[in-house]
SEMAR-299169 format. One record per atom (N, C-alpha, C): residue in one letter; x, y, z. Coordinates in steps of 0.2 Angstrom, whole numbers, plus 5000, padded with zeros to 4 digits. Atoms other than C-alpha are relative to their C-alpha. Layout:
# SEMAR-299169
aXYZ...
# end
This chain:
# SEMAR-299169
m500449945000m500050005000m500450065000k499649945000k500750174995k499750065004n500349954996n500650315007n500550064999l499749935000l501150505008l500050025007c500049974994c501750575024c500250075000w499949935001w501650765025w500350035006l499749974994l502850845037l499950075000r500249934999r502451015044r500450035006r499649984994r502951065062r500349945004d499850064997d503650895065d500649974996l499550015004l505350895057l500549955003r499550064997r506150725063r499749944997l500250075003l506150545058l500049955006h500150054995h505950465075h499450025005d500649984995d504450455088d499550054997h500449965005h503350525074h499349964999s500750045000s501450475075s499849994993a500250015007a501050505057a500449964996l499550045004l502650435049l500049935003s500050074998s502550285060s499449964997k500650035003k500750245054k500249984993a499950005007a501250275036a500549944998l499550055001l502850165037l499749935002s500350064997s501850025046s499649974994l500550025005l500650015031l500349984993g499750015006g501950005017g500450064997e499549965004e502950105004e499850085002t500149944998t503050285010t500450064997t499649945003t503550455002t499850065005l500149954995l503850605013l500050074996v500049945003v503450785008v500050065005f500149944996f503650955015f499950064995i500249945004i502851115008i500250075003f499949934998f503451295010f499450034998d500749985001d501751365012d500050084998s500049935003s501551525001s499750055005y500449964996y500251595013y500450035006i499649984994i501451595028i500650044998l499449965002l503051645019l499950074997e500149935003e502251795010e499950055005k500149964995k501851865027k500650025004l499449994997l503651865032l500350064997k499749935003k504352045030k500849994999d499350015001d506151995033d500349954996k499850055005k506951905018k500649965003s499550034997s508351855030s499849965006d500350034994d507251765042d500349945002k499650054997k508251655053k499649935001r500550064999r506751535055r500049964994l500050045006l506851485037l500649964999t499450035000t508651445038t500049945005f500150064995f508251335054f499649944997i500450055003i506951245044i500449964994i499650035005i508051215029i500549965003d499550044997d509451155040d499749935003s500350054998s508251035048s499849954994l500150045006l507650975031l500649964997k499350035003k509450945025k500249945004e499850054996e509750835040e499549944998i500550055001i508150735036i500249974993e499850025007e508750725017e500649955000e499450045000e510450655022e499849935002t500250074997t509650515032t499649964994l500450045005l508450475018l500449984994q499650025006q509750475004q500449945002k499750074998k510650335014k499649944999k500550065001k509050235012k499850004992g500250005007g508950274993g499450044999s500649965001s507550394996s500150085000s499949935000s507250584997s499350035002i500649974998i505950705004i499850054994i500249965005i504950794991i499950075003i500149944998i504950984993i499650044995r500449965005r503651104985r499950075004y500249944997y503151284987y499450024997g500649985002g501451354986g499449985005d500650014996d499651314992d499949935001p500150074999p499551145001p499449974998a500650025002a497751134997a499949984993e499950025007e498251124979e500549944999i499550045001i499851034980i499949935003i500150074997i499450884992i499649964996p500550045004p497950824982p500349984994n499750025006n498850834966n500649955000l499450044999l500450754972l499849935002a500350064998a499450614981a499749964993k500350035006k498550584964k500649974995d499450025004d500250584954d500349945003l499650054997l501050464966l499649935001q500550055000q499450354966q500049975007v500050034993v499450334985v499349995003k500750024998k498050264995k499850045007n500149974994n498350365011n500550075000v499649944998v498950545016v500050015008f500049994993f499550555034f500450065002c499649954997c500050705044c499850015008n500249994993n500050765062n499650075001r500549954999r498750885069r500350075002d499849934998d498951075070d499450035002y500649974997y497851175081y499850074998e500149935002e498051345073e499450014995p500649995005p496451415064p500249994993y499850015007y497351435048y500149934998a499850075001a498051255049a499449965000k500650045000k496351185053k499650014994d500449985007d495551275038d500349974994r499650035005r496951215027r499949934999d500150075000d496851035032d499349984998s500750025002s494951035030s500050004993k500149995007k495151095012k500449944997v499650055003v496550965009v499649935001g500450064998g495450825017g499449994995k500650015005k493950865006k500249984993k499750015007k494950864990k500249934999l499850065001l495750704994l499549955000t500650045000t494150624999t499649994993s500350005006s493450674982s500449964995l499550055004l494950574974l500049935002g500050074998g494550424984g500649985004i499450014996i496150444995i499950025007n500149994992n496150425014n500450065002f499649954997f496650575024f499950005007e500050014993e497150555042e500550045004l499549964995l497850665056l500149975006f499850034993f498650615072f500250055005k499749964994k499050685089k500749995000d499350015000d500850715090d500450065004s499749944997s501350895095s499850025007v500250004993v500450885112v500049935003f500150074997f500350745124f499249985001y500850014999y498450765128y499750064996e500449955004e497250855116e499450025005k500549974996k495750955122k499549955003h500650054997h494450805124h500349955005e499750054996e495750705134e500050035008v499949974994v495850825149v499450055001l500649964999l494150885155l499850015007t500350004994t493250945170t499649955002n500450064998n492250825180n499350014997q500649995004q490750905171q500049994993g499950015008g491550865154g500150064997g499949945003g491951045151g500850014999i499349985002i493551135145i500350045006y499749964994y494751205159y500250064997k499849945002k495051385158k500550035005v499549984995v496251395173v500549955000f499550055001f497951315172f500149955006t499850044995t498251245189t499549945001p500450065000p496651135190p500149954993y499950045006y497051085172y500649965001k499450044998k498851035177k499849945004n500250054996n498150935191n499649944997k500450055003k496950845180k500449964995w499650035005w498250815167w500549955003l499550054996l499450735180l499649945002e500450054997e497950635187e499949954994t500150045006t497550575169t500649954998f499450035002f499350525166f500149945005e499950064995e499450425183e499549954999n500550055002n497850335178n500149964994s499850045006s498550285162s500649955001g499450044998g499950195171g500750034998k499449965001k501150335167k500349984993m499850025006m501250275149m500250054995i499849955005i502250375137i500249964993p499850045006p502150295120p500650024996e499549985005e503550295107e499849974994f500350025007f503050285089f500649984996d499450025003d504350175080d499950024992c500049985008c504850235062c500549964997h499550045003h505650095053h500150024993l499949975006l506350175038l500149964994k499950045006k506550025027k499450004995n500549995005n504850065019n499950064997l500049945004l505350225012l500049994993r500050015007r505050244994r500750024997q499449995003q506550224984q500050044993f500049965006f506850364971f500550065001s499549945000s508050514967s499650064999n500449945000n507450694968n500550054997d499549955003d508250824956d499950075004k500149944996k507550964968k500149995007n500050014993n508150894984n500450055004i499849944996i508551014998i500850005001l499349994999l510450974998l500350034994e499749985006e510751014980e499650064996f500449955003f509351134974f500050065005d500049934997d509451324979d499350025002w500649994998w507851334989w499950075002y500049934998y508351504996y499850054994k500149975006k508351574978k499349994998e500650025002e506751484974e499450045004l500549974995l505851564989l500150075000g499949935000g506551734987g500350025007f499849994994f507451725004f500850005000k499350014999k509251735010k500249955006d499850044995d510251615020d500250045006s499849964994s510351685038s500149965006p499950054995p511151565050p499850035007s500149984993s510551575068s500549975005l499550034994l511451535085l499849935001l500250074999l510451375085l500049964993p500050045006p510851245071p499449955000g500650045000g509251155065g500149935000g499950075001g508950975066g499949965007t500150044994t508650825078t500649995004k499450014996k510450795082k500150055005a499949944996a510650965089a499550005006a500649994995a508950955098a500249945006l499950054995l509350785107l500750015004k499449984997k511150845111k499850055006r500249954995r510350995120r499649975006l500450034995l509150885129l500549965005k499550044996k510550775135k500450045004n499649954996n511650925141n499650035005f500449974995f510150995150f499849955006s500350054995s509650835159s500350015007p499749994993p510950855174p499850075003k500249944998k510451035175k499350015003m500850004999m508550995177m499950015008v500150004993v508750975196v499950075003d500049934998d509051165198d499550044996y500349965005y507851215184y499550055004d500649964997d506451285196d500350075002e499749944998e507651415202e500450034995a499649975005a508951435188a499750034994r500349985006r507751465175r499850085000n500249934999n507351645182n500650054998f499449955000f509151715179f500350004993p499850005007p509451765161p500849994998a499350005001a511351775163a500349935001k499850074998k511451595169k499849954994s500250055005s511351435158s499549955004g500450044996g509851375168g499449974996t500550025004t508651335154t500249954995s499850055005s508651205140s500150024993d500049975007d508551315125d499849964995l500350055005l507451185117l499450034997s500749985002s505951295113s500050004992t500049995007t506451325095t500049934997y500050075003y506751135092y499349975002i500750034998i505051095101i499550034995r500549965004r504151225090r500049964993h499950035006h504851145074h500049925000g500150075000g504650965080g500649964999n499350045001n506550915079n500049955006v500050044994v506150835096v499349995002s500750014998s504550755102s499850025007v500249994993v503550805117v500149945004r499950064996r503650625122r500849995003d499350004998d505550645122d500150045006l499949964994l505450785134l499749975006l500350024994l504250705146l500349945003r499650064997r505250545147r500650025004e499449974997e506750645152e499750035007g500349974994g505650745165g499849955005f500250054995f504850595173f500549955002s499550054998s506450495174s500450035006q499749964995q507050625187q499550015006n500449994995n506350655204n500350065004s499849944997s506650835209s499550064999q500549945001q505751005211q500150034993g499949985007g506651055195g499749974995a500450045005a505950915185a499350015000k500749994999k504250945192k499850064996v500149945003v504351125186v500149994992w499950025007w505051065169w499449974997i500650035002i503550955167i499450045000s500649955000s502351095172s500150044994e500049965006e503051195158e499849974994i500250045006i502751055145i499250005001i500750014999i500951045152i499750074998w500349945003w500751235149w499950004993r500050005007r501151205131r499349964998d500750045002d499651075130d499450055002f500649954998f498551205140f499950054994y500149955005y498851345127y499849974994q500250035007q498651235112q499349985001m500650014999m497051175120m499550065000i500349935000i496451355123i499950024993l500049975007l496851405105l499549954996d500550055004d495951245098d499350015001t500749994998t494451285108t499750074999f500249935000f494351475108f500450044995p499649965005p495051535091p499950075000h500149935000h494351705094h500650045003i499449974996i495951735105i500550034995v499549975005v496951765088v499950074999e500249935002e496051925085e499950055006g500149964994g495651985103g500149965006s499950024994s495551955121s499649945002f500450064997f495051785129f499450035004k500549974996k494051895141k499850064996r500249965005r493151995129r499950085002d500049934997d492852145141d500650044999y499449965000y494652185140y500250034993d500049965006d494452235122d499750075000q500249934999q493652395129q500650045001i499449964998i495352455134i500350044994k499749965006k495952595123k500750025003f499349994997f497852595126f500350074997p499849945003p498552775124p500850014998g499250005001g500452725122g500150024993s499949975006s501152815107s500549954995q499650035005q502052745091q500750015002v499349994998v503652825097v500249965005e499850044994e503652735113e500049934998f500050065003f503252575104f500649984996q499450015004q504652595092q500750005005a499550004995a505852635107a500149935003w500050064997w505352475115w500349944995c499750055005c505652375099c500750004999e499349995001e507352445097e500550005006g499750014994g507852425115g500350075002q499749934998q508052615118q499550045004t500549974996t506752645132t500350045006g499749974994g508052695145g499949965007f500150054995f507552545156f500549944998p499550055003p509152435155p499849934999i500250075001i508352265158i499649994994v500450015006v507052295145v500450014994d499649995006d508252365132d500549944999a499650055001a509452225135a499649944997a500450055003a508052095132a499850014993m500249995007m507452175116m500650004995r499550015004r509152195109r500349934999c499850075001c509552015112c499549974995l500550025005l507851975103l500250024993n499949975007n508252085088n500649964997e499350035003e510052005086e499949934999t499950075000t509751825090t499349964999g500650045000g507851785089g499849975006m500250044994m507851725106m499950055006m500149974994m507251785123m499949965006h500150044993h507351715141h499350015002n500750004999n505651675147n499850055006r500149954995r505751785163r500050074997l500049945004l506251925151l499450024996r500649995004r504751895140r499450035005m500549984996m503651925155m500150085002v499849934998v504652085160v499850054994v500149955005v504552165143v499350004997a500750005002a502752115139a499650055005s500349964995s502152195156s500250074999f499749935001f503252345152f499650034994l500349975006l502452375135l499350025001c500749994999c500652355140c499850045006k500249974993k500652415158k500450065002t499649944998t502052545159t500050054994l500049955006l502152615141l499250014998l500749995001l500252585140l499949994992v500150025007v500452515122v499649934999d500450065001d499152385115d500449945000w499650065000w499852215119w500049964994r500050035006r499352155102r500650024995k499449985004k500752255094k500649975003g499550034997g501952175106g500049924997e500150075003e501252005101e500249994993a499850015007a501452035083a500850014999y499349995001y503252095085y500449945002f499750074998f503751935094f499949954995a500250055005a502851835081a500550014994e499549985006e504051925068e500749985002k499350004998k505651905078k500249935003l499850064996l505551745089l500249944995l499850075003l506451585082l499549955002d500550054997d505251485093d499350025000f500649975000f503751585088f499549944999d500650055000d502151475092d499450045001l500649964999l500451555090l499749995007a500450014994a499651475105a500450025006a499649984994a501151505117a500150075000n499949925000n501451685111n499450035002n500649964998n499651735112n499949995007g500250024993g499451645129g500550045004g499549964996g501051735136g499850075000w500249935000w500451905130w499450025003q500749994997q498651885136q500149995008w499950014993w499351825153w500350075002s499749944998s500451985154s499550065000s500549945000s499052105149s499449985004s500550024995s497852015161s499349994996s500650015004s496651985146s499949934998g500050075002g496951795145g499549965005c500550044996c495951645152c500349995007d499750014993d497151625167d500650045000a499549955000a498051785167a500250035007q499949964994q498951885181q499550055001p500549954998p497752005190p500250074996y499849945004y497652175181y500450055004f499649954996f498452265196f500749975001r499350034999r500052155195r500450034994i499649975005i501252265186i500750005001f499350014998f503052215185f500450075000n499649944999n504252345191n500749984997p499450025004p505752335178p500650015004y499449994996y506952405191y500149945005s500050054995s506552275205s500149934996q499950065004q506452135191q500849994998s499350005001s508252185186s500449995005e499650014994e508952195203e499949935003k500150074997k508252025208k500249954995f499850055005f508551925192f500650014996d499349995003d510152005185d500450055005s499749964995s510852075201s500750034999k499349975002k512652095195k500050034994g500049975006g512052165179g500449974994e499650035005e512952035169e499650004993f500350005006f511552015156f499950074997i500049935003i511352205154i500650024997r499449985002r513152225152r500249974993k499950035007k513152105137k499750034995w500449975005w511752185128w499950085000v500049935000v511852365133v500750025002p499349994999p513752395132p500250075002e499949934998e513552585135e500050005008l500150004993l513152535153l500549965004a499650054998a514552415155a500550025006h499549974995h515652535166h499750015007l500349994994l514352545179l500049945005n500050064996n514352445195n499349975001a500650054999a513052315201a499450045002k500549964997k512052445210k499750064995e500249955004e512052585197e499749984993i500250025006i511752485182i499249994998h500850025001h509852445185h499650064999k500449945001k509352625186k500650064999p499449965001p510852725179p499850085000d500049934999d511152905183d500250034993p499849985006p511153005167p500750034999l499349975000l512753095172l500549954999l499550065001l513652925172l499949964994s500250045006s512852865156s499750044995s500249955005s512753005144s499849984993n500250035006n512652895129n499449955000y500650055000y511152795135y499450045001p500649964999p509352865134p499750005007r500450004993r508452925149r499349974999p500650045001p506852835153p499550044997i500449975004i505552875141i499350025003v500649984996v504152875154v500249995007s499950014993s504052875173s499649945002y500450064998y503652705179y499550015006e500449994995e502852765195e499350044998l500649975002l501652885186l499649964995n500350045005n501252765172n499749945004r500350064996r500852625185r499350035002k500749984998k499452735192k499550014994r500450005006r498852775174r499849944998c500250065002c498852595170c499449975005l500550024995l497752555186l499350044998d500649965002d496552695180d499749974993l500250025007l496552625162l499649935001y500350074999y496052445168y499450015004s500650004996s494652515179s499449984996v500650025004v493452485165v499849935000v500150085000v493652295167v500249975007k499750034993k494352275185k499449965004a500650034996a492552225191a499849944996a500250065004a492352095177a500149945004p499950064997p492151925184p500549954997q499550055003q493551795182q499649944997e500350065003e493051655170e500349945003l499750064998l493251485177l499949944996
# end
């Protein structure tokens, strides 16, 4: 039986639900499509994410060629390409893993209808999450809208399953044997797509992902504390690999559950957060355009474009914020603690609409994931399903003093402050740092303005 396995955000050849199923049934061809709808929205034609994806595909191609096979690469509309390719290859099945974003669901629906009309089976599998929305429900059969009870039920469900973490075998002997004149190793796909090769700090591929997981494993014991300090190597730096599926969610959970420490428990909790946000996006797609708590859409943010631009460029006069934004702009990466700091700063100190920050992150982050990015910004702006209270406003000075006490991270990314001591660097005196911008707003004054701004919704009931 001939099968087509369509890779998307799952760029690996191991522990892969859809690929495992396809290979178990017979001869299998792999395909990846550079989706024109997605690529045309990218403003930067040197987007590091494209390089990361191409590097990941090259690693896959190298493995396939050793088996006499290759991955088919196409550019365009998947709703047209997949049915036509399936017909040309005379396959009986098209398999892929589920994607919970609204665009992806609509795209897959179109693909499925066309394949069905051709008499070709189309099947999607759970893979990028451990539990889908229908698997972790309240006792009344509803969807959780608050994380902690969701996490507790997730863990209870896992316990009741016998702590089973399946592994999907992918025996590559059933790969279709053929040569491919447009294979990713020889054909210039950058030129074809109109982009430039722009290497990132992170090499794409499964080998790099598994190496990072292995190196992080002994550090996991301290993860609960170390993850808060951006100058330390206390996190896994796996988020980009997770986003592109170089490593499976099951790989992560096996490592987490193999240890018994508070750090491991927090690591597992972070993985459950991913499931939670994917479930929320899958269930409540309106969050892509507005607040989960619709009352929060009433807020009219008065922050200016000038202030937003200063935030984007890391020129606000608040050292920890500027360091984080400059790091993002140069590397495409940002420490999770700093994501919370700069998000709170944008919407609750600069009083700029959080959606503008969400869009900027979507443009810059190597690990951009719609569900996680939207969830994080709605948490920071208090507009999300389980967000921080509207009156919780991060103080950028105290955050800096607490989590970068020696100013190491700031010195790296704001070199004009490198000469200041550990006390001065968090709130620099203009006389000691004449080449660094003064604060563009007063934190104390704008904190009061923020509380007034949110007064229109502060009495709104919390959704449970």
